[in-house]
VOBA-1610 file (N, C-alpha, C; in pm, whole numbers, padded with zeros to 5 digits, always signed):
BEGIN
Unk+09621+08814+07477Unk+09722+08806+07583Unk+09718+08936+07665Unk+09729+08921+07800Unk+09726+09038+07887Unk+09846+09127+07862Unk+09824+09257+07873Unk+09934+09353+07860Unk+10004+09374+07993Unk+09956+09308+08098Unk+10012+09325+08232Unk+10103+09208+08268Unk+10209+09237+08339Unk+10307+09135+08375Unk+10256+09041+08483Unk+10165+09090+08565Unk+10120+09013+08680Unk+09995+09077+08738Unk+09939+09011+08838Unk+09821+09065+08905Unk+09852+09198+08974Unk+09966+09206+09039Unk+10000+09332+09108Unk+10027+09443+09008Unk+10090+09409+08898Unk+10112+09509+08793Unk+09978+09556+08736Unk+09886+09463+08716Unk+09751+09496+08668Unk+09683+09592+08765Unk+09688+09560+08894Unk+09629+09647+08995Unk+09691+09787+08993Unk+09824+09790+08988Unk+09894+09918+08992Unk+09862+10006+08872Unk+09840+09944+08757Unk+09816+10018+08634Unk+09670+10058+08615Unk+09577+09990+08681Unk+09435+10012+08648Unk+09350+10059+08766Unk+09405+10066+08886Unk+09325+10109+09000Unk+09397+10220+09077Unk+09330+10275+09176Unk+09388+10381+09259Unk+09479+10326+09368Unk+09488+10194+09377Unk+09564+10129+09484Unk+09711+10120+09449Unk+09797+10171+09537Unk+09941+10165+09516Unk+10000+10044+09587Unk+10104+09990+09527Unk+10176+09873+09581Unk+10316+09916+09623Unk+10348+09889+09749Unk+10484+09909+09800Unk+10545+09774+09835Unk+10675+09763+09816Unk+10749+09644+09855Unk+10780+09652+10004Unk+10735+09553+10080Unk+10754+09557+10225Unk+10892+09504+10263Unk+10994+09569+10209Unk+11132+09534+10238Unk+11223+09636+10170Unk+11345+09648+10224Unk+11446+09731+10157Unk+11556+09644+10098Unk+11531+09514+10088Unk+11621+09425+10015Unk+11617+09466+09868Unk+11732+09500+09812Unk+11733+09557+09676Unk+11692+09455+09570Unk+11721+09327+09593Unk+11677+09225+09497Unk+11525+09214+09498Unk+11466+09214+09618Unk+11321+09207+09629Unk+11256+09333+09575Unk+11319+09448+09600Unk+11264+09573+09548Unk+11268+09575+09395Unk+11373+09520+09336Unk+11381+09515+09189Unk+11262+09435+09134Unk+11228+09324+09199Unk+11110+09247+09157Unk+10984+09332+09173Unk+10972+09401+09285Unk+10855+09486+09307Unk+10841+09593+09202Unk+10950+09662+09171Unk+10945+09768+09071Unk+10904+09713+08934Unk+10949+09594+08902Unk+10911+09532+08775Unk+10762+09503+08769Unk+10699+09486+08887Unk+10558+09449+08892Unk+10470+09562+08946Unk+10517+09685+08936Unk+10431+09799+08965Unk+10449+09866+09099Unk+10543+09822+09180Unk+10565+09886+09310Unk+10613+10029+09292Unk+10569+10117+09382Unk+10610+10258+09376Unk+10669+10305+09509Unk+10698+10212+09601Unk+10755+10249+09729Unk+10808+10126+09799Unk+10871+10149+09915Unk+10927+10039+09992Unk+10932+10080+10139Unk+10967+09984+10222Unk+10967+10012+10365Unk+11077+09936+10436Unk+11109+09982+10557Unk+11208+09913+10640Unk+11169+09928+10786Unk+11224+09842+10869Unk+11210+09850+11014Unk+11324+09767+11072Unk+11342+09761+11204Unk+11454+09684+11258Unk+11455+09538+11215Unk+11337+09476+11209Unk+11329+09337+11166Unk+11376+09323+11022Unk+11329+09411+10936Unk+11366+09405+10795Unk+11515+09429+10775Unk+11570+09531+10843Unk+11712+09562+10828Unk+11798+09443+10871Unk+11764+09382+10984Unk+11842+09268+11030Unk+11831+09152+10932Unk+11711+09133+10877Unk+11691+09027+10777Unk+11774+09053+10652Unk+11775+09178+10605Unk+11852+09213+10485Unk+12002+09188+10509Unk+12050+09220+10628Unk+12191+09195+10658Unk+12225+09047+10644Unk+12133+08960+10685Unk+12156+08815+10674Unk+12137+08767+10529Unk+12037+08824+10460Unk+12012+08783+10322Unk+12124+08824+10228Unk+12179+08943+10252Unk+12284+08997+10164Unk+12415+09012+10243Unk+12451+08904+10312Unk+12567+08907+10402Unk+12696+08938+10326Unk+12704+08897+10200Unk+12824+08923+10121Unk+12844+09071+10096Unk+12735+09148+10103Unk+12743+09294+10084Unk+12761+09365+10217Unk+12679+09328+10317Unk+12671+09411+10437Unk+12766+09372+10548Unk+12811+09248+10552Unk+12913+09214+10652Unk+13044+09286+10624Unk+13096+09285+10499Unk+13218+09362+10471Unk+13200+09512+10497Unk+13079+09565+10463Unk+13058+09707+10485Unk+13056+09739+10634Unk+12995+09652+10714Unk+12995+09675+10859Unk+13138+09675+10913Unk+13219+09583+10866Unk+13358+09579+10911Unk+13434+09706+10871Unk+13404+09757+10751Unk+13464+09884+10709Unk+13423+09998+10802Unk+13293+10002+10837Unk+13244+10108+10924Unk+13308+10101+11062Unk+13327+09981+11113Unk+13391+09965+11244Unk+13532+10025+11239Unk+13602+10003+11128Unk+13736+10059+11113Unk+13732+10210+11092Unk+13633+10258+11017Unk+13622+10401+10985Unk+13574+10484+11104Unk+13502+10423+11198Unk+13441+10494+11310Unk+13494+10436+11442Unk+13619+10464+11476Unk+13683+10395+11588Unk+13623+10426+11725Unk+13548+10534+11737Unk+13489+10566+11867Unk+13339+10536+11871Unk+13285+10479+11765Unk+13141+10456+11755Unk+13097+10343+11848Unk+12978+10359+11905Unk+12917+10254+11984Unk+12846+10156+11891Unk+12800+10044+11947Unk+12724+09949+11865Unk+12596+10013+11813Unk+12536+10104+11891Unk+12416+10173+11843Unk+12448+10266+11728Unk+12560+10340+11739Unk+12601+10427+11628Unk+12618+10347+11500Unk+12683+10235+11511Unk+12711+10153+11392Unk+12585+10086+11339Unk+12497+10044+11429Unk+12372+09981+11385Unk+12289+10079+11304Unk+12280+10203+11351Unk+12200+10301+11278Unk+12269+10343+11148Unk+12401+10347+11149Unk+12472+10380+11026Unk+12446+10275+10919Unk+12453+10146+10956Unk+12429+10042+10857Unk+12283+10040+10815Unk+12191+10066+10910Unk+12048+10071+10876Unk+12021+10184+10777Unk+12084+10297+10798Unk+12067+10409+10707Unk+12121+10375+10568Unk+12236+10312+10562Unk+12295+10279+10432Unk+12210+10177+10357Unk+12157+10078+10428Unk+12070+09979+10364Unk+11946+10048+10308Unk+11888+10138+10386Unk+11767+10209+10342Unk+11798+10302+10225Unk+11909+10372+10233Unk+11943+10469+10128Unk+11976+10401+09996Unk+12028+10280+10002Unk+12054+10207+09877Unk+11922+10180+09804Unk+11819+10142+09881Unk+11687+10122+09820Unk+11626+10255+09778Unk+11650+10360+09857Unk+11597+10493+09823Unk+11648+10540+09688Unk+11772+10508+09656Unk+11830+10545+09526Unk+11755+10478+09412Unk+11715+10352+09432Unk+11640+10281+09329Unk+11503+10346+09305Unk+11448+10406+09409Unk+11314+10465+09401Unk+11316+10612+09356Unk+11433+10672+09352Unk+11441+10815+09325Unk+11378+10857+09192Unk+11392+10782+09083Unk+11326+10826+08959Unk+11174+10839+08975Unk+11112+10748+09048Unk+10968+10758+09072Unk+10937+10879+09158Unk+11020+10905+09257Unk+11000+11021+09344Unk+11010+11150+09265Unk+11103+11158+09175Unk+11121+11279+09096Unk+11003+11303+09003Unk+10934+11195+08964Unk+10815+11209+08882Unk+10693+11253+08964Unk+10680+11197+09084Unk+10564+11228+09168Unk+10600+11204+09313Unk+10662+11302+09374Unk+10717+11287+09508Unk+10617+11270+09619Unk+10491+11306+09597Unk+10396+11295+09707Unk+10347+11151+09726Unk+10321+11081+09616Unk+10260+10949+09628Unk+10347+10836+09574Unk+10465+10865+09524Unk+10548+10759+09467Unk+10695+10785+09496Unk+10771+10676+09500Unk+10916+10686+09511Unk+10969+10702+09651Unk+10887+10678+09752Unk+10933+10694+09889Unk+10967+10559+09952Unk+11056+10564+10050Unk+11084+10448+10133Unk+11073+10490+10279Unk+11011+10406+10359Unk+10992+10435+10501Unk+11111+10385+10582Unk+11158+10469+10673Unk+11265+10431+10765Unk+11212+10450+10907Unk+11227+10348+10990Unk+11162+10349+11121Unk+11252+10404+11230Unk+11194+10486+11316Unk+11266+10537+11431Unk+11290+10425+11532Unk+11379+10451+11624Unk+11417+10353+11725Unk+11293+10305+11801Unk+11262+10175+11798Unk+11139+10128+11862Unk+11139+10146+12013Unk+11256+10163+12074Unk+11259+10185+12218Unk+11216+10327+12256Unk+11198+10413+12158Unk+11156+10551+12184Unk+11003+10566+12192Unk+10928+10458+12197Unk+10782+10466+12178Unk+10711+10550+12283Unk+10779+10583+12395Unk+10718+10667+12498Unk+10776+10808+12501Unk+10867+10839+12407Unk+10942+10965+12415Unk+10928+11044+12285Unk+10836+11138+12282Unk+10810+11215+12160Unk+10932+11295+12116Unk+11004+11354+12211Unk+11118+11438+12176Unk+11225+11357+12102Unk+11250+11236+12149Unk+11353+11154+12086Unk+11308+11104+11948Unk+11180+11075+11934Unk+11128+11038+11802Unk+11145+11153+11705Unk+11110+11274+11749Unk+11123+11392+11662Unk+11268+11416+11625Unk+11357+11407+11722Unk+11499+11432+11696Unk+11553+11334+11591Unk+11522+11207+11608Unk+11570+11109+11511Unk+11500+11124+11376Unk+11370+11157+11380Unk+11295+11179+11257Unk+11352+11292+11174Unk+11389+11401+11239Unk+11449+11513+11168Unk+11585+11475+11109Unk+11660+11395+11181Unk+11788+11347+11128Unk+11765+11264+11002Unk+11673+11170+11008Unk+11644+11087+10890Unk+11596+11173+10773Unk+11514+11271+10803Unk+11457+11357+10698Unk+11565+11423+10615Unk+11678+11451+10677Unk+11787+11520+10607Unk+11879+11425+10531Unk+11854+11296+10539Unk+11941+11200+10470Unk+11912+11192+10321Unk+11783+11199+10285Unk+11742+11189+10145Unk+11602+11246+10132Unk+11569+11305+10018Unk+11438+11369+10004Unk+11322+11272+09995Unk+11348+11145+09965Unk+11237+11052+09944Unk+11217+10954+10060Unk+11258+10995+10181Unk+11232+10914+10299Unk+11101+10958+10365Unk+11026+10862+10416Unk+10912+10889+10502Unk+10943+10825+10637Unk+10918+10898+10743Unk+10966+10858+10874Unk+10860+10775+10947Unk+10895+10651+10977Unk+10804+10561+11048Unk+10811+10588+11198Unk+10694+10600+11259Unk+10687+10618+11404Unk+10563+10547+11457Unk+10562+10511+11584Unk+10452+10430+11637Unk+10330+10514+11672Unk+10211+10455+11657Unk+10088+10523+11699Unk+10063+10491+11846Unk+10150+10550+11928Unk+10132+10558+12073Unk+10102+10704+12104Unk+10074+10734+12229Unk+10047+10873+12265Unk+10166+10962+12230Unk+10287+10915+12262Unk+10407+10993+12230Unk+10429+11000+12079Unk+10402+10891+12010Unk+10418+10890+11866Unk+10327+10989+11797Unk+10206+11005+11847Unk+10112+11102+11788Unk+10160+11245+11807Unk+10215+11273+11923Unk+10274+11406+11946Unk+10387+11431+11848Unk+10471+11329+11829Unk+10584+11342+11737Unk+10536+11357+11594Unk+10430+11286+11557Unk+10377+11295+11421Unk+10333+11437+11389Unk+10260+11499+11481Unk+10217+11637+11459Unk+10337+11730+11446Unk+10435+11711+11534Unk+10551+11800+11534Unk+10634+11785+11406Unk+10656+11662+11364Unk+10733+11640+11242Unk+10659+11695+11120Unk+10528+11679+11118Unk+10449+11735+11007Unk+10465+11887+11003Unk+10458+11948+11118Unk+10474+12094+11124Unk+10612+12137+11075Unk+10710+12048+11084Unk+10845+12075+11034Unk+10859+12040+10886Unk+10753+11989+10823Unk+10759+11958+10681Unk+10808+11819+10650Unk+10798+11729+10747Unk+10850+11593+10732Unk+10736+11497+10697Unk+10757+11412+10598Unk+10660+11308+10565Unk+10675+11191+10662Unk+10562+11133+10699Unk+10563+11029+10802Unk+10481+10907+10760Unk+10510+10797+10827Unk+10430+10675+10817Unk+10400+10629+10959Unk+10273+10635+10995Unk+10231+10603+11132Unk+10206+10453+11141Unk+10294+10383+11212Unk+10291+10237+11214Unk+10271+10187+11357Unk+10294+10057+11380Unk+10257+09991+11506Unk+10112+10030+11535Unk+10028+10010+11437Unk+09889+10056+11437Unk+09803+09947+11374Unk+09690+09917+11440Unk+09612+09799+11406Unk+09462+09825+11403Unk+09422+09946+11436Unk+09282+09971+11468Unk+09231+10099+11403Unk+09098+10108+11396Unk+09034+10228+11342Unk+09065+10350+11428Unk+09052+10344+11562Unk+09084+10464+11640Unk+09228+10509+11627Unk+09321+10415+11605Unk+09461+10456+11589Unk+09483+10533+11459Unk+09428+10485+11347Unk+09452+10558+11223Unk+09376+10690+11220Unk+09262+10697+11286Unk+09193+10826+11297Unk+09279+10924+11377Unk+09335+10877+11489Unk+09421+10963+11570Unk+09543+11009+11491Unk+09599+10921+11409Unk+09713+10959+11325Unk+09673+11063+11222Unk+09558+11044+11159Unk+09510+11140+11059Unk+09483+11276+11122Unk+09429+11275+11242Unk+09401+11402+11311Unk+09532+11471+11350Unk+09632+11396+11394Unk+09761+11455+11427Unk+09825+11516+11303Unk+09812+11446+11190Unk+09865+11497+11064Unk+09794+11628+11027Unk+09663+11631+11042Unk+09588+11754+11011Unk+09634+11869+11100Unk+09655+11842+11229Unk+09699+11949+11319Unk+09835+12003+11275Unk+09926+11912+11237Unk+10058+11955+11192Unk+10051+12037+11064Unk+09966+11994+10970Unk+09949+12068+10845Unk+09893+12207+10870Unk+09793+12215+10959Unk+09731+12345+10987Unk+09828+12440+11055Unk+09913+12389+11141Unk+10016+12474+11203Unk+10108+12529+11094Unk+10145+12443+11002Unk+10237+12484+10895Unk+10169+12585+10802Unk+10044+12559+10768Unk+09969+12650+10682Unk+09951+12787+10749Unk+09929+12787+10880Unk+09913+12913+10953Unk+10040+12996+10948Unk+10154+12929+10936Unk+10283+12999+10926Unk+10315+13039+10782Unk+10223+13008+10689Unk+10245+13043+10549Unk+10342+12954+10477Unk+10365+12833+10530Unk+10460+12741+10468Unk+10386+12638+10383Unk+10455+12587+10283Unk+10395+12491+10191Unk+10373+12355+10258Unk+10263+12292+10222Unk+10236+12156+10268Unk+10223+12058+10151Unk+10246+12108+10032Unk+10217+12031+09911Unk+10294+11901+09903Unk+10419+11899+09949Unk+10503+11780+09932Unk+10501+11686+10052Unk+10421+11718+10154Unk+10421+11638+10277Unk+10313+11531+10268Unk+10351+11410+10304Unk+10254+11300+10303Unk+10255+11228+10437Unk+10145+11158+10464Unk+10137+11074+10582Unk+10063+10946+10546Unk+10124+10833+10574Unk+10057+10704+10560Unk+10013+10658+10698Unk+09886+10627+10712Unk+09833+10576+10838Unk+09812+10426+10823Unk+09892+10349+10892Unk+09899+10204+10871Unk+09798+10130+10959Unk+09735+10029+10900Unk+09672+09923+10978Unk+09746+09794+10944Unk+09808+09735+11046Unk+09878+09608+11028Unk+09771+09499+11039Unk+09703+09477+10926Unk+09580+09398+10925Unk+09602+09257+10979Unk+09711+09194+10938Unk+09736+09058+10981Unk+09767+09048+11129Unk+09825+09151+11186Unk+09859+09147+11328Unk+09735+09166+11416Unk+09631+09231+11365Unk+09504+09232+11439Unk+09445+09092+11439Unk+09447+09026+11323Unk+09401+08887+11315Unk+09480+08800+11412Unk+09614+08817+11412Unk+09699+08736+11499Unk+09657+08750+11645Unk+09632+08875+11687Unk+09597+08898+11827Unk+09464+08832+11863Unk+09367+08842+11775Unk+09238+08780+11806Unk+09250+08627+11810Unk+09342+08571+11734Unk+09367+08427+11743Unk+09425+08392+11880Unk+09513+08477+11932Unk+09567+08456+12067Unk+09454+08463+12170Unk+09367+08563+12155Unk+09254+08577+12247Unk+09162+08456+12237Unk+09140+08407+12116Unk+09058+08287+12096Unk+09112+08171+12177Unk+09243+08150+12172Unk+09305+08039+12245Unk+09300+08062+12396Unk+09327+08187+12437Unk+09327+08217+12581Unk+09190+08198+12643Unk+09088+08242+12572Unk+08953+08242+12627Unk+08874+08116+12590Unk+08932+08029+12509Unk+08862+07909+12469Unk+08739+07937+12385Unk+08746+08041+12301Unk+08632+08080+12218Unk+08620+07985+12099Unk+08499+07943+12068Unk+08474+07861+11950Unk+08379+07937+11858Unk+08429+07974+11742Unk+08350+08049+11645Unk+08376+07993+11506Unk+08302+08040+11408Unk+08327+07995+11271Unk+08473+08023+11237Unk+08543+07926+11179Unk+08688+07934+11169Unk+08741+08046+11081Unk+08660+08097+10988Unk+08710+08201+10899Unk+08688+08341+10954Unk+08616+08355+11066Unk+08577+08489+11111Unk+08697+08577+11143Unk+08793+08521+11218Unk+08909+08602+11260Unk+08994+08644+11141Unk+08991+08566+11032Unk+09068+08602+10913Unk+09018+08731+10848Unk+08901+08777+10889Unk+08843+08898+10831Unk+08855+09021+10922Unk+08910+09005+11041Unk+08910+09115+11137Unk+08987+09236+11085Unk+09110+09213+11038Unk+09190+09324+10988Unk+09130+09390+10866Unk+09072+09309+10777Unk+09006+09364+10658Unk+08887+09450+10700Unk+08810+09402+10797Unk+08693+09479+10843Unk+08737+09613+10900Unk+08845+09613+10979Unk+08894+09739+11035Unk+08941+09833+10925Unk+09011+09779+10824Unk+09060+09864+10715Unk+08945+09922+10634Unk+08846+09842+10603Unk+08732+09892+10525Unk+08656+09998+10604Unk+08640+09976+10734Unk+08572+10077+10818Unk+08651+10207+10818Unk+08782+10195+10836Unk+08867+10314+10838Unk+08863+10386+10703Unk+08867+10310+10595Unk+08866+10370+10461Unk+08739+10452+10439Unk+08626+10397+10480Unk+08500+10468+10467Unk+08502+10599+10546Unk+08556+10594+10666Unk+08563+10714+10750Unk+08658+10817+10690Unk+08772+10772+10640Unk+08868+10865+10578Unk+08806+10934+10457Unk+08732+10859+10377Unk+08667+10918+10260Unk+08562+11020+10304Unk+08485+10985+10404Unk+08377+11071+10451Unk+08431+11201+10512Unk+08540+11191+10587Unk+08593+11308+10659Unk+08696+11385+10577Unk+08742+11327+10469Unk+08838+11399+10384Unk+08976+11415+10444Unk+09018+11320+10523Unk+09153+11327+10579Unk+09256+11327+10468Unk+09363+11403+10490Unk+09470+11410+10392Unk+09574+11299+10410Unk+09571+11230+10522Unk+09654+11110+10538Unk+09598+11000+10448Unk+09684+10906+10415Unk+09645+10796+10327Unk+09662+10664+10402Unk+09565+10579+10393Unk+09573+10451+10461Unk+09673+10358+10392Unk+09735+10274+10473Unk+09830+10175+10423Unk+09804+10044+10496Unk+09796+09936+10422Unk+09777+09803+10481Unk+09911+09731+10488Unk+09935+09660+10599Unk+10060+09588+10617Unk+10035+09459+10693Unk+10137+09374+10700Unk+10137+09250+10778Unk+10040+09148+10718Unk+10082+09087+10609Unk+09995+08998+10532Unk+09994+08856+10589Unk+09873+08800+10595Unk+09854+08663+10642Unk+09768+08580+10546Unk+09688+08646+10462Unk+09604+08577+10365Unk+09574+08673+10249Unk+09515+08621+10144Unk+09497+08706+10025Unk+09389+08813+10044Unk+09300+08796+10144Unk+09201+08901+10169Unk+09269+09035+10201Unk+09385+09027+10265Unk+09457+09148+10305Unk+09505+09228+10185Unk+09502+09165+10069Unk+09529+09235+09942Unk+09402+09246+09859Unk+09340+09133+09829Unk+09232+09131+09730Unk+09112+09212+09773Unk+09082+09216+09903Unk+08964+09289+09950Unk+08985+09440+09957Unk+09108+09484+09937Unk+09138+09628+09944Unk+09161+09689+09807Unk+09161+09608+09702Unk+09185+09658+09567Unk+09078+09760+09529Unk+09125+09868+09470Unk+09034+09975+09426Unk+09036+10095+09517Unk+09080+10077+09640Unk+09086+10190+09732Unk+09202+10282+09701Unk+09185+10409+09729Unk+09294+10506+09717Unk+09380+10493+09842Unk+09459+10388+09845Unk+09540+10352+09961Unk+09663+10276+09914Unk+09745+10235+10008Unk+09868+10163+09976Unk+09860+10022+10035Unk+09897+09923+09956Unk+09916+09788+10008Unk+10067+09762+10009Unk+10123+09740+10126Unk+10267+09720+10136Unk+10291+09571+10159Unk+10341+09504+10055Unk+10335+09359+10045Unk+10476+09298+10053Unk+10496+09202+10143Unk+10625+09132+10146Unk+10649+09055+10017Unk+10776+09036+09986Unk+10818+08971+09862Unk+10753+08835+09843Unk+10753+08753+09950Unk+10699+08617+09932Unk+10549+08621+09902Unk+10477+08718+09961Unk+10334+08729+09932Unk+10311+08788+09794Unk+10396+08880+09752Unk+10383+08935+09617Unk+10394+08825+09513Unk+10492+08737+09531Unk+10508+08627+09437Unk+10387+08532+09441Unk+10335+08507+09560Unk+10218+08420+09572Unk+10096+08482+09505Unk+10075+08612+09530Unk+09960+08678+09468Unk+09973+08676+09316Unk+10094+08702+09267Unk+10114+08706+09123Unk+10099+08568+09058Unk+10122+08463+09134Unk+10108+08327+09082Unk+09967+08271+09098Unk+09880+08347+09164Unk+09745+08299+09193Unk+09651+08327+09076Unk+09529+08273+09089Unk+09427+08302+08989Unk+09324+08401+09042Unk+09362+08476+09145Unk+09273+08577+09201Unk+09261+08693+09102Unk+09139+08731+09072Unk+09118+08838+08974Unk+09138+08975+09039Unk+09186+09067+08959Unk+09200+09206+09004Unk+09067+09275+08980Unk+08999+09310+09088Unk+08868+09375+09079Unk+08849+09465+09200Unk+08779+09576+09182Unk+08753+09668+09293Unk+08666+09598+09398Unk+08720+09586+09518Unk+08646+09522+09626Unk+08643+09607+09752Unk+08709+09722+09750Unk+08720+09801+09873Unk+08584+09839+09930Unk+08487+09862+09843Unk+08354+09905+09890Unk+08260+09787+09915Unk+08308+09666+09893Unk+08225+09549+09920Unk+08229+09520+10070Unk+08117+09526+10139Unk+08121+09511+10286Unk+08156+09369+10328Unk+08220+09361+10442Unk+08243+09230+10503Unk+08108+09173+10545Unk+08092+09043+10531Unk+07968+08974+10568Unk+07921+09020+10706Unk+07801+09077+10716Unk+07751+09125+10847Unk+07751+09018+10955Unk+07733+08893+10915Unk+07735+08785+11014Unk+07874+08771+11077Unk+07979+08793+10995Unk+08115+08787+11048Unk+08139+08903+11145Unk+08095+09023+11108Unk+08110+09138+11197Unk+08038+09113+11328Unk+07917+09060+11320Unk+07839+09035+11441Unk+07907+08930+11528Unk+07963+08827+11465Unk+08035+08722+11539Unk+08157+08780+11610Unk+08233+08860+11541Unk+08352+08921+11601Unk+08314+09016+11714Unk+08212+09096+11693Unk+08167+09188+11797Unk+08118+09114+11921Unk+08048+09006+11899Unk+07989+08932+12011Unk+08095+08861+12094Unk+08200+08816+12029Unk+08299+08732+12098Unk+08424+08804+12146Unk+08452+08921+12090Unk+08580+08985+12120Unk+08562+09133+12155Unk+08584+09166+12280Unk+08585+09307+12318Unk+08695+09381+12242Unk+08809+09314+12221Unk+08919+09381+12152Unk+08888+09405+12005Unk+08801+09328+11945Unk+08758+09361+11809Unk+08673+09488+11813Unk+08583+09498+11908Unk+08501+09620+11919Unk+08589+09741+11940Unk+08692+09728+12023Unk+08784+09838+12047Unk+08860+09876+11920Unk+08888+09775+11837Unk+08963+09798+11713Unk+08875+09851+11601Unk+08749+09816+11602Unk+08659+09843+11489Unk+08583+09974+11503Unk+08550+10010+11625Unk+08472+10131+11647Unk+08562+10254+11647Unk+08521+10362+11581Unk+08606+10482+11576Unk+08643+10537+11713Unk+08556+10519+11811Unk+08583+10567+11946Unk+08613+10450+12041Unk+08664+10341+11985Unk+08688+10221+12065Unk+08799+10234+12167Unk+08893+10325+12144Unk+09003+10348+12238Unk+09046+10493+12235Unk+09101+10537+12348Unk+09168+10666+12356Unk+09318+10646+12331Unk+09389+10749+12288Unk+09533+10733+12265Unk+09610+10680+12385Unk+09564+10713+12505Unk+09633+10662+12624Unk+09623+10510+12636Unk+09530+10449+12563Unk+09510+10304+12569Unk+09583+10230+12457Unk+09633+10301+12357Unk+09692+10234+12241Unk+09809+10144+12279Unk+09894+10195+12367Unk+10019+10127+12400Unk+09996+09988+12459Unk+09887+09973+12535Unk+09861+09847+12605Unk+09773+09752+12524Unk+09721+09796+12410Unk+09639+09708+12327Unk+09724+09587+12286Unk+09664+09470+12283Unk+09740+09347+12262Unk+09829+09348+12141Unk+09776+09388+12026Unk+09856+09391+11903Unk+09972+09489+11916Unk+09948+09602+11980Unk+10053+09703+11996Unk+10165+09650+12084Unk+10128+09595+12199Unk+10230+09546+12292Unk+10312+09434+12228Unk+10246+09342+12159Unk+10318+09230+12096Unk+10413+09281+11987Unk+10369+09380+11908Unk+10451+09429+11798Unk+10566+09514+11850Unk+10541+09596+11951Unk+10651+09672+12012Unk+10758+09577+12063Unk+10717+09471+12130Unk+10814+09373+12181Unk+10892+09308+12067Unk+10824+09277+11956Unk+10890+09217+11841Unk+10994+09312+11782Unk+10955+09439+11762Unk+11047+09535+11703Unk+11165+09565+11796Unk+11138+09574+11926Unk+11246+09601+12021Unk+11343+09483+12025Unk+11290+09361+12020Unk+11378+09243+12016Unk+11460+09241+11887Unk+11397+09273+11773Unk+11471+09278+11647Unk+11583+09381+11652Unk+11554+09494+11718Unk+11656+09597+11734Unk+11771+09543+11820Unk+11736+09471+11927Unk+11840+09410+12011Unk+11921+09308+11932Unk+11855+09232+11847Unk+11926+09134+11763Unk+12021+09205+11666Unk+11977+09318+11612Unk+12064+09395+11522Unk+12186+09445+11598Unk+12165+09496+11718Unk+12278+09542+11799Unk+12373+09426+11829Unk+12318+09308+11856Unk+12402+09193+11885Unk+12486+09153+11764Unk+12428+09162+11645Unk+12502+09131+11523Unk+12619+09228+11506Unk+12593+09356+11530Unk+12700+09456+11522Unk+12806+09429+11628Unk+12762+09397+11749Unk+12855+09370+11860Unk+12948+09253+11828Unk+12890+09149+11765Unk+12972+09032+11732Unk+13083+09065+11632Unk+13062+09168+11549Unk+13168+09211+11458Unk+13266+09305+11526Unk+13215+09386+11619Unk+13302+09478+11692Unk+13395+09403+11788Unk+13336+09307+11858Unk+13411+09231+11959Unk+13389+09082+11932Unk+13461+09026+11839Unk+13441+08884+11805Unk+13461+08794+11926Unk+13382+08688+11932Unk+13388+08593+12042Unk+13521+08515+12034Unk+13610+08531+12132Unk+13741+08463+12123Unk+13732+08313+12143Unk+13617+08263+12193Unk+13604+08120+12220Unk+13553+08042+12098Unk+13520+08112+11992Unk+13470+08042+11872Unk+13583+07976+11797
//
């Protein structure tokens, strides 16, 4: 009989690959911790979802905050509830953080998605979050402004997670910004030992974008090719990170199929897995085996390169400049999603602040 509770637990115990729960829902995080998770994450979409999932907890708390903060705006209250939701999960992770604060026990909290063009505002909010709890990592977008903020926050000793990122050039730019911030700090004689940076590739969202391009352009290719695009970008990035010795750590997010997990096993990286996918992976018969160094079928790479300029831009280390990141299809679509989720969160708060009298 296996000594492991599940496939994810097996992976966590026997490989260099870390598993994070892609949610700050405490019930889902409890399941993750039981199966080897060592971190968690949040963003506007997740926070709004948690409020709906755990309405019996967070609706009364929001009403209390409205009463306690009589001059607060809907934005003030939205961020207060987002912080409390995140900090509740952070408390669950604190024992792991106290054991190994650099690589375990952290939860990511995302800066305001509307700040994606304003480095100063990202830094200001990032510093505020940093002071809330020692085991927070600050999520910020890999846009030109986000990269400036990443370097600045690193220089201030803040751990970061570079997200809204889908491509090899984006994670390289994030790793380079992290290195610049570390070197500034080291030059000042300050410690860098406890600072971490996760450079995210939202593997499934790259696949999603190429599927949109396929439909727009009427491309006909082998049906499984696009399912490998995000994996190919992650494997390429991982090889480059190993070769160059970047101190940032890659993180995979946005799951659409089991390749986004199974093909990355064995890498010294993080797989941040939503609850529903964690349960599916654990119920599957997929074996836990090192696959990170197994190359994607060259025919698939050639097919993607031949048919999609945006795959070439995503796959090649010099495929884009930072000034181009913001307009890349996956980036624009995800920014719009996060900004809408933030607007939905504000609307939920507004409905409690000013109830609709016509209901």
